[in-house]
VEXTOR-264234 format. One record per residue (C-alpha): residue number from 1; residue in three letters; x, y negated, z negated. Coordinates in nm, 2 decimals. Example, Ala and Ser with C-alpha at 12.3 -4.5 7.8 and 13.67 -1.06 7.14 Angstrom:
REM VEXTOR-264234
<node resi="1" resn="ALA" px="1.23" py="0.45" pz="-0.78"/>
<node resi="2" resn="SER" px="1.37" py="0.11" pz="-0.71"/>
//
This chain:
REM VEXTOR-264234
<node resi="1" resn="UNK" px="-5.44" py="2.70" pz="9.96"/>
<node resi="2" resn="UNK" px="-5.18" py="2.68" pz="9.69"/>
<node resi="3" resn="UNK" px="-5.07" py="2.36" pz="9.51"/>
<node resi="4" resn="UNK" px="-4.71" py="2.42" pz="9.63"/>
<node resi="5" resn="UNK" px="-4.82" py="2.36" pz="9.99"/>
<node resi="6" resn="UNK" px="-4.90" py="1.99" pz="9.92"/>
<node resi="7" resn="UNK" px="-4.61" py="1.74" pz="9.89"/>
<node resi="8" resn="UNK" px="-4.69" py="1.42" pz="9.70"/>
<node resi="9" resn="UNK" px="-4.46" py="1.13" pz="9.75"/>
<node resi="10" resn="UNK" px="-4.29" py="1.01" pz="9.43"/>
<node resi="11" resn="UNK" px="-4.17" py="0.66" pz="9.35"/>
<node resi="12" resn="UNK" px="-3.90" py="0.56" pz="9.12"/>
<node resi="13" resn="UNK" px="-4.14" py="0.42" pz="8.87"/>
<node resi="14" resn="UNK" px="-4.41" py="0.69" pz="8.84"/>
<node resi="15" resn="UNK" px="-4.34" py="1.05" pz="8.93"/>
<node resi="16" resn="UNK" px="-4.63" py="1.23" pz="8.76"/>
<node resi="17" resn="UNK" px="-4.86" py="1.43" pz="9.00"/>
<node resi="18" resn="UNK" px="-5.10" py="1.72" pz="8.97"/>
<node resi="19" resn="UNK" px="-5.33" py="1.91" pz="9.20"/>
<node resi="20" resn="UNK" px="-5.64" py="2.00" pz="9.00"/>
<node resi="21" resn="UNK" px="-5.86" py="2.28" pz="9.14"/>
<node resi="22" resn="UNK" px="-6.22" py="2.34" pz="9.05"/>
<node resi="23" resn="UNK" px="-6.49" py="2.58" pz="9.18"/>
<node resi="24" resn="UNK" px="-6.66" py="2.41" pz="9.47"/>
<node resi="25" resn="UNK" px="-7.00" py="2.56" pz="9.42"/>
<node resi="26" resn="UNK" px="-7.15" py="2.69" pz="9.09"/>
<node resi="27" resn="UNK" px="-7.49" py="2.85" pz="9.12"/>
<node resi="28" resn="UNK" px="-7.66" py="2.95" pz="8.79"/>
<node resi="29" resn="UNK" px="-8.01" py="3.07" pz="8.73"/>
<node resi="30" resn="UNK" px="-8.26" py="3.35" pz="8.77"/>
<node resi="31" resn="UNK" px="-8.20" py="3.56" pz="9.09"/>
<node resi="32" resn="UNK" px="-7.90" py="3.34" pz="9.17"/>
<node resi="33" resn="UNK" px="-7.73" py="3.63" pz="9.33"/>
<node resi="34" resn="UNK" px="-8.00" py="3.61" pz="9.61"/>
<node resi="35" resn="UNK" px="-7.81" py="3.29" pz="9.72"/>
<node resi="36" resn="UNK" px="-7.49" py="3.48" pz="9.81"/>
<node resi="37" resn="UNK" px="-7.55" py="3.46" pz="10.18"/>
<node resi="38" resn="UNK" px="-7.61" py="3.08" pz="10.17"/>
<node resi="39" resn="UNK" px="-7.29" py="3.04" pz="9.96"/>
<node resi="40" resn="UNK" px="-7.08" py="3.25" pz="10.21"/>
<node resi="41" resn="UNK" px="-7.22" py="3.06" pz="10.51"/>
<node resi="42" resn="UNK" px="-7.16" py="2.72" pz="10.35"/>
<node resi="43" resn="UNK" px="-6.81" py="2.79" pz="10.25"/>
<node resi="44" resn="UNK" px="-6.71" py="2.93" pz="10.59"/>
<node resi="45" resn="UNK" px="-6.46" py="3.18" pz="10.45"/>
<node resi="46" resn="UNK" px="-6.49" py="3.43" pz="10.74"/>
<node resi="47" resn="UNK" px="-6.66" py="3.76" pz="10.82"/>
<node resi="48" resn="UNK" px="-6.46" py="4.03" pz="10.64"/>
<node resi="49" resn="UNK" px="-6.50" py="4.05" pz="10.26"/>
<node resi="50" resn="UNK" px="-6.37" py="4.28" pz="10.00"/>
<node resi="51" resn="UNK" px="-6.58" py="4.33" pz="9.69"/>
<node resi="52" resn="UNK" px="-6.37" py="4.41" pz="9.38"/>
<node resi="53" resn="UNK" px="-6.58" py="4.56" pz="9.11"/>
<node resi="54" resn="UNK" px="-6.59" py="4.83" pz="8.83"/>
<node resi="55" resn="UNK" px="-6.75" py="5.17" pz="8.83"/>
<node resi="56" resn="UNK" px="-7.06" py="5.08" pz="8.63"/>
<node resi="57" resn="UNK" px="-7.12" py="4.75" pz="8.81"/>
<node resi="58" resn="UNK" px="-7.07" py="4.92" pz="9.15"/>
<node resi="59" resn="UNK" px="-7.35" py="5.16" pz="9.06"/>
<node resi="60" resn="UNK" px="-7.58" py="4.89" pz="8.94"/>
<node resi="61" resn="UNK" px="-7.53" py="4.60" pz="9.18"/>
<node resi="62" resn="UNK" px="-7.29" py="4.66" pz="9.47"/>
<node resi="63" resn="UNK" px="-7.55" py="4.81" pz="9.70"/>
<node resi="64" resn="UNK" px="-7.77" py="4.50" pz="9.66"/>
<node resi="65" resn="UNK" px="-7.48" py="4.26" pz="9.73"/>
<node resi="66" resn="UNK" px="-7.39" py="4.46" pz="10.05"/>
<node resi="67" resn="UNK" px="-7.76" py="4.45" pz="10.15"/>
<node resi="68" resn="UNK" px="-7.77" py="4.07" pz="10.11"/>
<node resi="69" resn="UNK" px="-7.46" py="4.02" pz="10.31"/>
<node resi="70" resn="UNK" px="-7.56" py="4.25" pz="10.59"/>
<node resi="71" resn="UNK" px="-7.55" py="4.06" pz="10.92"/>
<node resi="72" resn="UNK" px="-7.34" py="3.79" pz="10.77"/>
<node resi="73" resn="UNK" px="-7.03" py="3.97" pz="10.65"/>
<node resi="74" resn="UNK" px="-6.85" py="4.30" pz="10.70"/>
<node resi="75" resn="UNK" px="-6.81" py="4.44" pz="10.35"/>
<node resi="76" resn="UNK" px="-6.58" py="4.69" pz="10.19"/>
<node resi="77" resn="UNK" px="-6.55" py="4.78" pz="9.82"/>
<node resi="78" resn="UNK" px="-6.26" py="4.83" pz="9.59"/>
<node resi="79" resn="UNK" px="-6.35" py="4.99" pz="9.25"/>
<node resi="80" resn="UNK" px="-6.10" py="4.94" pz="8.97"/>
<node resi="81" resn="UNK" px="-6.12" py="5.14" pz="8.64"/>
<node resi="82" resn="UNK" px="-5.88" py="4.91" pz="8.45"/>
<node resi="83" resn="UNK" px="-5.66" py="4.61" pz="8.49"/>
<node resi="84" resn="UNK" px="-5.29" py="4.65" pz="8.53"/>
<node resi="85" resn="UNK" px="-5.02" py="4.51" pz="8.76"/>
<node resi="86" resn="UNK" px="-5.04" py="4.84" pz="8.95"/>
<node resi="87" resn="UNK" px="-5.42" py="4.80" pz="9.00"/>
<node resi="88" resn="UNK" px="-5.37" py="4.45" pz="9.12"/>
<node resi="89" resn="UNK" px="-5.12" py="4.57" pz="9.38"/>
<node resi="90" resn="UNK" px="-5.37" py="4.83" pz="9.50"/>
<node resi="91" resn="UNK" px="-5.64" py="4.56" pz="9.52"/>
<node resi="92" resn="UNK" px="-5.41" py="4.34" pz="9.72"/>
<node resi="93" resn="UNK" px="-5.35" py="4.63" pz="9.96"/>
<node resi="94" resn="UNK" px="-5.72" py="4.68" pz="10.00"/>
<node resi="95" resn="UNK" px="-5.78" py="4.31" pz="10.07"/>
<node resi="96" resn="UNK" px="-5.51" py="4.26" pz="10.33"/>
<node resi="97" resn="UNK" px="-5.75" py="4.28" pz="10.62"/>
<node resi="98" resn="UNK" px="-6.03" py="4.08" pz="10.45"/>
<node resi="99" resn="UNK" px="-6.09" py="3.71" pz="10.50"/>
<node resi="100" resn="UNK" px="-6.19" py="3.66" pz="10.13"/>
<node resi="101" resn="UNK" px="-6.27" py="3.84" pz="9.81"/>
<node resi="102" resn="UNK" px="-6.58" py="3.87" pz="9.59"/>
<node resi="103" resn="UNK" px="-6.53" py="3.96" pz="9.22"/>
<node resi="104" resn="UNK" px="-6.84" py="4.14" pz="9.10"/>
<node resi="105" resn="UNK" px="-6.82" py="4.23" pz="8.73"/>
<node resi="106" resn="UNK" px="-6.68" py="4.13" pz="8.39"/>
<node resi="107" resn="UNK" px="-6.36" py="3.96" pz="8.28"/>
<node resi="108" resn="UNK" px="-6.10" py="4.22" pz="8.40"/>
<node resi="109" resn="UNK" px="-6.27" py="4.25" pz="8.74"/>
<node resi="110" resn="UNK" px="-6.25" py="3.87" pz="8.78"/>
<node resi="111" resn="UNK" px="-5.89" py="3.86" pz="8.66"/>
<node resi="112" resn="UNK" px="-5.79" py="4.13" pz="8.91"/>
<node resi="113" resn="UNK" px="-5.96" py="3.95" pz="9.20"/>
<node resi="114" resn="UNK" px="-5.81" py="3.61" pz="9.08"/>
<node resi="115" resn="UNK" px="-5.45" py="3.73" pz="9.09"/>
<node resi="116" resn="UNK" px="-5.49" py="3.94" pz="9.41"/>
<node resi="117" resn="UNK" px="-5.65" py="3.65" pz="9.60"/>
<node resi="118" resn="UNK" px="-5.38" py="3.41" pz="9.47"/>
<node resi="119" resn="UNK" px="-5.10" py="3.64" pz="9.57"/>
<node resi="120" resn="UNK" px="-5.25" py="3.69" pz="9.92"/>
<node resi="121" resn="UNK" px="-5.33" py="3.32" pz="9.95"/>
<node resi="122" resn="UNK" px="-5.70" py="3.41" pz="10.02"/>
<node resi="123" resn="UNK" px="-6.00" py="3.25" pz="9.85"/>
<node resi="124" resn="UNK" px="-6.24" py="3.44" pz="9.62"/>
<node resi="125" resn="UNK" px="-6.55" py="3.37" pz="9.43"/>
<node resi="126" resn="UNK" px="-6.69" py="3.54" pz="9.12"/>
<node resi="127" resn="UNK" px="-7.02" py="3.70" pz="9.04"/>
<node resi="128" resn="UNK" px="-7.00" py="3.76" pz="8.66"/>
<node resi="129" resn="UNK" px="-7.22" py="4.04" pz="8.53"/>
<node resi="130" resn="UNK" px="-7.15" py="3.95" pz="8.17"/>
<node resi="131" resn="UNK" px="-7.06" py="3.63" pz="7.97"/>
<node resi="132" resn="UNK" px="-6.78" py="3.79" pz="7.77"/>
<node resi="133" resn="UNK" px="-6.50" py="3.53" pz="7.80"/>
<node resi="134" resn="UNK" px="-6.40" py="3.20" pz="7.96"/>
<node resi="135" resn="UNK" px="-6.21" py="3.33" pz="8.26"/>
<node resi="136" resn="UNK" px="-6.52" py="3.31" pz="8.48"/>
<node resi="137" resn="UNK" px="-6.41" py="2.97" pz="8.63"/>
<node resi="138" resn="UNK" px="-6.06" py="2.91" pz="8.51"/>
<node resi="139" resn="UNK" px="-5.73" py="2.93" pz="8.69"/>
<node resi="140" resn="UNK" px="-5.58" py="3.16" pz="8.43"/>
<node resi="141" resn="UNK" px="-5.58" py="3.54" pz="8.42"/>
<node resi="142" resn="UNK" px="-5.49" py="3.79" pz="8.15"/>
<node resi="143" resn="UNK" px="-5.32" py="4.12" pz="8.22"/>
<node resi="144" resn="UNK" px="-5.25" py="4.37" pz="7.94"/>
<node resi="145" resn="UNK" px="-4.89" py="4.51" pz="7.91"/>
<node resi="146" resn="UNK" px="-4.71" py="4.73" pz="7.66"/>
<node resi="147" resn="UNK" px="-4.60" py="4.42" pz="7.48"/>
<node resi="148" resn="UNK" px="-4.95" py="4.27" pz="7.47"/>
<node resi="149" resn="UNK" px="-5.16" py="4.06" pz="7.71"/>
<node resi="150" resn="UNK" px="-4.99" py="3.83" pz="7.94"/>
<node resi="151" resn="UNK" px="-5.15" py="3.51" pz="8.06"/>
<node resi="152" resn="UNK" px="-5.06" py="3.42" pz="8.42"/>
<node resi="153" resn="UNK" px="-5.14" py="3.13" pz="8.65"/>
<node resi="154" resn="UNK" px="-5.35" py="3.18" pz="8.96"/>
<node resi="155" resn="UNK" px="-5.63" py="2.97" pz="9.10"/>
<node resi="156" resn="UNK" px="-6.00" py="2.93" pz="9.01"/>
<node resi="157" resn="UNK" px="-6.28" py="3.09" pz="9.21"/>
<node resi="158" resn="UNK" px="-6.40" py="2.88" pz="9.50"/>
<node resi="159" resn="UNK" px="-6.75" py="2.95" pz="9.39"/>
<node resi="160" resn="UNK" px="-6.93" py="3.10" pz="9.09"/>
<node resi="161" resn="UNK" px="-7.27" py="3.28" pz="9.12"/>
<node resi="162" resn="UNK" px="-7.41" py="3.35" pz="8.78"/>
<node resi="163" resn="UNK" px="-7.74" py="3.53" pz="8.78"/>
<node resi="164" resn="UNK" px="-7.89" py="3.48" pz="8.43"/>
<node resi="165" resn="UNK" px="-8.11" py="3.78" pz="8.48"/>
<node resi="166" resn="UNK" px="-7.81" py="4.01" pz="8.53"/>
<node resi="167" resn="UNK" px="-7.61" py="3.85" pz="8.25"/>
<node resi="168" resn="UNK" px="-7.90" py="3.86" pz="8.00"/>
<node resi="169" resn="UNK" px="-7.94" py="4.23" pz="8.06"/>
<node resi="170" resn="UNK" px="-7.58" py="4.30" pz="7.97"/>
<node resi="171" resn="UNK" px="-7.51" py="4.42" pz="7.61"/>
<node resi="172" resn="UNK" px="-7.55" py="4.14" pz="7.36"/>
<node resi="173" resn="UNK" px="-7.20" py="4.22" pz="7.22"/>
<node resi="174" resn="UNK" px="-7.05" py="4.08" pz="7.54"/>
<node resi="175" resn="UNK" px="-7.24" py="3.75" pz="7.53"/>
<node resi="176" resn="UNK" px="-7.15" py="3.72" pz="7.16"/>
<node resi="177" resn="UNK" px="-6.79" py="3.77" pz="7.24"/>
<node resi="178" resn="UNK" px="-6.81" py="3.50" pz="7.51"/>
<node resi="179" resn="UNK" px="-6.96" py="3.26" pz="7.26"/>
<node resi="180" resn="UNK" px="-6.69" py="3.34" pz="7.01"/>
<node resi="181" resn="UNK" px="-6.42" py="3.27" pz="7.27"/>
<node resi="182" resn="UNK" px="-6.58" py="2.93" pz="7.34"/>
<node resi="183" resn="UNK" px="-6.61" py="2.85" pz="6.96"/>
<node resi="184" resn="UNK" px="-6.23" py="2.92" pz="6.93"/>
<node resi="185" resn="UNK" px="-6.18" py="2.60" pz="7.14"/>
<node resi="186" resn="UNK" px="-6.22" py="2.42" pz="6.81"/>
<node resi="187" resn="UNK" px="-5.89" py="2.54" pz="6.67"/>
<node resi="188" resn="UNK" px="-5.71" py="2.54" pz="7.00"/>
<node resi="189" resn="UNK" px="-5.78" py="2.17" pz="7.03"/>
<node resi="190" resn="UNK" px="-5.66" py="2.11" pz="6.67"/>
<node resi="191" resn="UNK" px="-5.34" py="2.29" pz="6.76"/>
<node resi="192" resn="UNK" px="-5.29" py="2.06" pz="7.06"/>
<node resi="193" resn="UNK" px="-5.34" py="1.76" pz="6.84"/>
<node resi="194" resn="UNK" px="-5.10" py="1.90" pz="6.59"/>
<node resi="195" resn="UNK" px="-4.83" py="1.96" pz="6.85"/>
<node resi="196" resn="UNK" px="-4.87" py="1.61" pz="6.98"/>
<node resi="197" resn="UNK" px="-4.82" py="1.46" pz="6.63"/>
<node resi="198" resn="UNK" px="-4.54" py="1.68" pz="6.52"/>
<node resi="199" resn="UNK" px="-4.36" py="1.77" pz="6.85"/>
<node resi="200" resn="UNK" px="-4.46" py="1.48" pz="7.07"/>
<node resi="201" resn="UNK" px="-4.62" py="1.72" pz="7.31"/>
<node resi="202" resn="UNK" px="-4.80" py="1.55" pz="7.60"/>
<node resi="203" resn="UNK" px="-5.17" py="1.65" pz="7.60"/>
<node resi="204" resn="UNK" px="-5.46" py="1.58" pz="7.83"/>
<node resi="205" resn="UNK" px="-5.72" py="1.39" pz="7.63"/>
<node resi="206" resn="UNK" px="-5.98" py="1.46" pz="7.90"/>
<node resi="207" resn="UNK" px="-5.93" py="1.84" pz="7.89"/>
<node resi="208" resn="UNK" px="-5.92" py="1.84" pz="7.51"/>
<node resi="209" resn="UNK" px="-6.24" py="1.64" pz="7.48"/>
<node resi="210" resn="UNK" px="-6.43" py="1.87" pz="7.73"/>
<node resi="211" resn="UNK" px="-6.30" py="2.18" pz="7.55"/>
<node resi="212" resn="UNK" px="-6.41" py="2.05" pz="7.21"/>
<node resi="213" resn="UNK" px="-6.75" py="1.94" pz="7.33"/>
<node resi="214" resn="UNK" px="-6.81" py="2.28" pz="7.48"/>
<node resi="215" resn="UNK" px="-6.75" py="2.44" pz="7.14"/>
<node resi="216" resn="UNK" px="-6.97" py="2.19" pz="6.97"/>
<node resi="217" resn="UNK" px="-7.26" py="2.25" pz="7.21"/>
<node resi="218" resn="UNK" px="-7.23" py="2.62" pz="7.16"/>
<node resi="219" resn="UNK" px="-7.24" py="2.59" pz="6.78"/>
<node resi="220" resn="UNK" px="-7.53" py="2.35" pz="6.80"/>
<node resi="221" resn="UNK" px="-7.73" py="2.61" pz="7.01"/>
<node resi="222" resn="UNK" px="-7.62" py="2.92" pz="6.82"/>
<node resi="223" resn="UNK" px="-7.99" py="2.99" pz="6.72"/>
<node resi="224" resn="UNK" px="-8.08" py="3.02" pz="7.09"/>
<node resi="225" resn="UNK" px="-7.81" py="3.29" pz="7.16"/>
<node resi="226" resn="UNK" px="-8.04" py="3.59" pz="7.13"/>
<node resi="227" resn="UNK" px="-8.04" py="3.93" pz="7.30"/>
<node resi="228" resn="UNK" px="-8.20" py="3.97" pz="7.65"/>
<node resi="229" resn="UNK" px="-8.26" py="3.59" pz="7.69"/>
<node resi="230" resn="UNK" px="-8.20" py="3.42" pz="8.01"/>
<node resi="231" resn="UNK" px="-8.20" py="3.09" pz="7.82"/>
<node resi="232" resn="UNK" px="-7.91" py="3.22" pz="7.62"/>
<node resi="233" resn="UNK" px="-7.73" py="3.33" pz="7.93"/>
<node resi="234" resn="UNK" px="-7.78" py="2.98" pz="8.08"/>
<node resi="235" resn="UNK" px="-7.63" py="2.81" pz="7.78"/>
<node resi="236" resn="UNK" px="-7.33" py="3.05" pz="7.75"/>
<node resi="237" resn="UNK" px="-7.25" py="3.05" pz="8.12"/>
<node resi="238" resn="UNK" px="-7.25" py="2.67" pz="8.14"/>
<node resi="239" resn="UNK" px="-7.02" py="2.66" pz="7.84"/>
<node resi="240" resn="UNK" px="-6.78" py="2.92" pz="7.99"/>
<node resi="241" resn="UNK" px="-6.76" py="2.73" pz="8.32"/>
<node resi="242" resn="UNK" px="-6.69" py="2.40" pz="8.13"/>
<node resi="243" resn="UNK" px="-6.42" py="2.57" pz="7.93"/>
<node resi="244" resn="UNK" px="-6.26" py="2.70" pz="8.25"/>
<node resi="245" resn="UNK" px="-6.27" py="2.35" pz="8.40"/>
<node resi="246" resn="UNK" px="-6.10" py="2.21" pz="8.09"/>
<node resi="247" resn="UNK" px="-5.81" py="2.45" pz="8.15"/>
<node resi="248" resn="UNK" px="-5.80" py="2.35" pz="8.52"/>
<node resi="249" resn="UNK" px="-5.78" py="1.98" pz="8.42"/>
<node resi="250" resn="UNK" px="-5.49" py="2.06" pz="8.19"/>
<node resi="251" resn="UNK" px="-5.31" py="2.29" pz="8.42"/>
<node resi="252" resn="UNK" px="-5.28" py="2.55" pz="8.15"/>
<node resi="253" resn="UNK" px="-5.48" py="2.75" pz="7.90"/>
<node resi="254" resn="UNK" px="-5.37" py="2.52" pz="7.62"/>
<node resi="255" resn="UNK" px="-5.72" py="2.35" pz="7.56"/>
<node resi="256" resn="UNK" px="-5.88" py="2.69" pz="7.50"/>
<node resi="257" resn="UNK" px="-5.59" py="2.89" pz="7.36"/>
<node resi="258" resn="UNK" px="-5.41" py="2.83" pz="7.03"/>
<node resi="259" resn="UNK" px="-5.31" py="3.02" pz="6.72"/>
<node resi="260" resn="UNK" px="-5.64" py="3.22" pz="6.72"/>
<node resi="261" resn="UNK" px="-5.55" py="3.36" pz="7.07"/>
<node resi="262" resn="UNK" px="-5.20" py="3.45" pz="6.94"/>
<node resi="263" resn="UNK" px="-5.37" py="3.64" pz="6.67"/>
<node resi="264" resn="UNK" px="-5.59" py="3.82" pz="6.92"/>
<node resi="265" resn="UNK" px="-5.29" py="3.91" pz="7.14"/>
<node resi="266" resn="UNK" px="-5.11" py="4.05" pz="6.84"/>
<node resi="267" resn="UNK" px="-5.41" py="4.26" pz="6.76"/>
<node resi="268" resn="UNK" px="-5.41" py="4.39" pz="7.12"/>
<node resi="269" resn="UNK" px="-5.06" py="4.53" pz="7.05"/>
<node resi="270" resn="UNK" px="-5.13" py="4.67" pz="6.70"/>
<node resi="271" resn="UNK" px="-5.48" py="4.79" pz="6.76"/>
<node resi="272" resn="UNK" px="-5.55" py="4.82" pz="7.13"/>
<node resi="273" resn="UNK" px="-5.90" py="4.87" pz="7.25"/>
<node resi="274" resn="UNK" px="-6.07" py="4.80" pz="6.92"/>
<node resi="275" resn="UNK" px="-6.22" py="4.45" pz="6.95"/>
<node resi="276" resn="UNK" px="-6.32" py="4.25" pz="7.25"/>
<node resi="277" resn="UNK" px="-6.10" py="3.95" pz="7.33"/>
<node resi="278" resn="UNK" px="-6.36" py="3.69" pz="7.22"/>
<node resi="279" resn="UNK" px="-6.45" py="3.88" pz="6.90"/>
<node resi="280" resn="UNK" px="-6.08" py="3.88" pz="6.79"/>
<node resi="281" resn="UNK" px="-6.05" py="3.51" pz="6.87"/>
<node resi="282" resn="UNK" px="-6.36" py="3.43" pz="6.67"/>
<node resi="283" resn="UNK" px="-6.21" py="3.60" pz="6.36"/>
<node resi="284" resn="UNK" px="-5.89" py="3.43" pz="6.42"/>
<node resi="285" resn="UNK" px="-6.06" py="3.09" pz="6.45"/>
<node resi="286" resn="UNK" px="-6.20" py="3.11" pz="6.10"/>
<node resi="287" resn="UNK" px="-5.85" py="3.17" pz="5.95"/>
<node resi="288" resn="UNK" px="-5.69" py="2.90" pz="6.16"/>
<node resi="289" resn="UNK" px="-5.96" py="2.66" pz="6.07"/>
<node resi="290" resn="UNK" px="-5.88" py="2.73" pz="5.70"/>
<node resi="291" resn="UNK" px="-5.51" py="2.65" pz="5.77"/>
<node resi="292" resn="UNK" px="-5.61" py="2.33" pz="5.94"/>
<node resi="293" resn="UNK" px="-5.82" py="2.23" pz="5.63"/>
<node resi="294" resn="UNK" px="-6.14" py="2.24" pz="5.83"/>
<node resi="295" resn="UNK" px="-6.49" py="2.39" pz="5.76"/>
<node resi="296" resn="UNK" px="-6.42" py="2.76" pz="5.84"/>
<node resi="297" resn="UNK" px="-6.75" py="2.86" pz="5.68"/>
<node resi="298" resn="UNK" px="-6.94" py="2.66" pz="5.95"/>
<node resi="299" resn="UNK" px="-6.76" py="2.87" pz="6.21"/>
<node resi="300" resn="UNK" px="-6.85" py="3.19" pz="6.03"/>
<node resi="301" resn="UNK" px="-7.22" py="3.09" pz="6.01"/>
<node resi="302" resn="UNK" px="-7.23" py="3.02" pz="6.38"/>
<node resi="303" resn="UNK" px="-7.06" py="3.36" pz="6.46"/>
<node resi="304" resn="UNK" px="-7.31" py="3.54" pz="6.25"/>
<node resi="305" resn="UNK" px="-7.60" py="3.37" pz="6.42"/>
<node resi="306" resn="UNK" px="-7.49" py="3.48" pz="6.76"/>
<node resi="307" resn="UNK" px="-7.41" py="3.84" pz="6.64"/>
<node resi="308" resn="UNK" px="-7.03" py="3.82" pz="6.66"/>
<node resi="309" resn="UNK" px="-6.82" py="4.00" pz="6.40"/>
<node resi="310" resn="UNK" px="-6.66" py="3.79" pz="6.12"/>
<node resi="311" resn="UNK" px="-6.43" py="4.05" pz="5.96"/>
<node resi="312" resn="UNK" px="-6.17" py="4.29" pz="6.09"/>
<node resi="313" resn="UNK" px="-6.38" py="4.58" pz="5.95"/>
<node resi="314" resn="UNK" px="-6.67" py="4.50" pz="6.18"/>
<node resi="315" resn="UNK" px="-6.45" py="4.58" pz="6.49"/>
<node resi="316" resn="UNK" px="-6.29" py="4.88" pz="6.34"/>
<node resi="317" resn="UNK" px="-5.96" py="4.72" pz="6.24"/>
<node resi="318" resn="UNK" px="-5.81" py="4.76" pz="5.89"/>
<node resi="319" resn="UNK" px="-5.73" py="4.45" pz="5.69"/>
<node resi="320" resn="UNK" px="-5.37" py="4.56" pz="5.68"/>
<node resi="321" resn="UNK" px="-5.35" py="4.56" pz="6.06"/>
<node resi="322" resn="UNK" px="-5.51" py="4.22" pz="6.07"/>
<node resi="323" resn="UNK" px="-5.26" py="4.09" pz="5.82"/>
<node resi="324" resn="UNK" px="-4.97" py="4.23" pz="6.02"/>
<node resi="325" resn="UNK" px="-5.11" py="4.07" pz="6.33"/>
<node resi="326" resn="UNK" px="-5.12" py="3.73" pz="6.16"/>
<node resi="327" resn="UNK" px="-4.75" py="3.77" pz="6.06"/>
<node resi="328" resn="UNK" px="-4.66" py="3.88" pz="6.42"/>
<node resi="329" resn="UNK" px="-4.87" py="3.62" pz="6.59"/>
<node resi="330" resn="UNK" px="-4.60" py="3.35" pz="6.60"/>
<node resi="331" resn="UNK" px="-4.39" py="3.58" pz="6.82"/>
<node resi="332" resn="UNK" px="-4.65" py="3.54" pz="7.09"/>
<node resi="333" resn="UNK" px="-4.57" py="3.25" pz="7.32"/>
<node resi="334" resn="UNK" px="-4.33" py="3.09" pz="7.06"/>
<node resi="335" resn="UNK" px="-4.30" py="2.78" pz="7.28"/>
<node resi="336" resn="UNK" px="-4.66" py="2.70" pz="7.21"/>
<node resi="337" resn="UNK" px="-4.66" py="2.51" pz="6.87"/>
<node resi="338" resn="UNK" px="-4.97" py="2.59" pz="6.66"/>
<node resi="339" resn="UNK" px="-5.08" py="2.58" pz="6.30"/>
<node resi="340" resn="UNK" px="-4.90" py="2.92" pz="6.24"/>
<node resi="341" resn="UNK" px="-4.56" py="2.77" pz="6.32"/>
<node resi="342" resn="UNK" px="-4.64" py="2.46" pz="6.12"/>
<node resi="343" resn="UNK" px="-4.75" py="2.64" pz="5.80"/>
<node resi="344" resn="UNK" px="-4.54" py="2.95" pz="5.84"/>
<node resi="345" resn="UNK" px="-4.68" py="3.29" pz="5.78"/>
<node resi="346" resn="UNK" px="-4.58" py="3.57" pz="5.55"/>
<node resi="347" resn="UNK" px="-4.76" py="3.88" pz="5.42"/>
<node resi="348" resn="UNK" px="-4.89" py="3.70" pz="5.11"/>
<node resi="349" resn="UNK" px="-5.05" py="3.42" pz="5.31"/>
<node resi="350" resn="UNK" px="-5.18" py="3.67" pz="5.56"/>
<node resi="351" resn="UNK" px="-5.34" py="3.87" pz="5.28"/>
<node resi="352" resn="UNK" px="-5.51" py="3.56" pz="5.14"/>
<node resi="353" resn="UNK" px="-5.66" py="3.46" pz="5.48"/>
<node resi="354" resn="UNK" px="-5.80" py="3.80" pz="5.56"/>
<node resi="355" resn="UNK" px="-5.94" py="3.84" pz="5.21"/>
<node resi="356" resn="UNK" px="-6.11" py="3.50" pz="5.25"/>
<node resi="357" resn="UNK" px="-6.32" py="3.64" pz="5.54"/>
<node resi="358" resn="UNK" px="-6.51" py="3.86" pz="5.30"/>
<node resi="359" resn="UNK" px="-6.60" py="3.59" pz="5.05"/>
<node resi="360" resn="UNK" px="-6.97" py="3.53" pz="4.98"/>
<node resi="361" resn="UNK" px="-7.13" py="3.20" pz="5.07"/>
//
C-alpha cells in the first residue's frame, strides 16, 4: 500500500505527518535463503510470484529458489540484462498477473523490482546476492539515464533474506564497494548539518545519527571485511540495512547521499561503466572530507583495509576526468546543498583535491 492511500487528520497547530515504511522481516545468516517458504507463508502475499533476476544469478540460484517455493507458490522468472525505464516497464508487464515480486540479485535487480512493484502497487522482497550498495532495504532506487543516474522514490522491500554464504561467495570487489558506500555516510551527514546551519534546512536527527553510526561501525570493523568471509558478509549486510532504514526514516536519500554521491553521478556521465557506485562514492568521500576539514586519511585507511580503491586510476578513470566530475558535480541535484556549493569548485581546486589522493602517508 502506498503512503498516499492514508489520510491523516491535520489540526491548525500541528500539520506535520509522515508514513515511515520499513522491511517487516529481515533474515540474515548462513543458509538464510532456506527460510524463503516460511517468509512467504508468514507474509501471506499470495500464490503467484514473479522472480526478477539477472542472467548470472538466474543460472546460479533461481532453480533453488523455485524448488524451495514448490507447493507454496506458482513461480515465473523475468531475467533483466540491465536497468532502464524500458526494462522496468517490461518487468511490470511480466508481473501483472503475479501477487508479489521477489528480487533475486544485486543492486540493479533490486532497484528494478522496487520500482516495478511500487508502480503496480504490489509488495516485493529482496534476496541480495551481493553487498554492493545500500539499496537493499531502502525506499530509493537509482536508474541510469543519458544525463546520469536518477534517484527515484519507491517503497522498501517487505522482507529481506540475506544469505551470508551466497553474499560471501560474491566477488570481494562488490562487498568492498558496499562498504565504501556505507562509509560515504560520514560526509553525507556532514553535508546535512552544513545545510541546516547555512540554509536552515530541516533535518531528521534520528536518521542522521543512525546513518553516522552505521559508517562508524563499518570503519571500526574494517579489519574484519575480508574475502570469502561470512562474518564480513554479516557485518556489511547489517550496515546496509541500517543505512536503508535511515533513508526511510528521513523520507529521502539525504542521510546517505551528499556531495560524494554528486561526484559519483557526475562520473557516471563522464566515464560510464568504469567504477562501481560505492567505489566512486568512497573516492568522493575522501575529497569531501578534506573540504569539510575532517580526517580524510582515516577514510583512506579504512577503504584500503577493505580493498576499495582510493584513487581514480585504480578504477580506470583519468585524473582529468575525475577533476571534471568535481567541477560538474554541483549541477547534479542543485537543490541539495552540500560542501561543494558552500566552498565552490573550479578546475584549480579540483586538481588539488584529486592530487591529494596520491599523497603518501
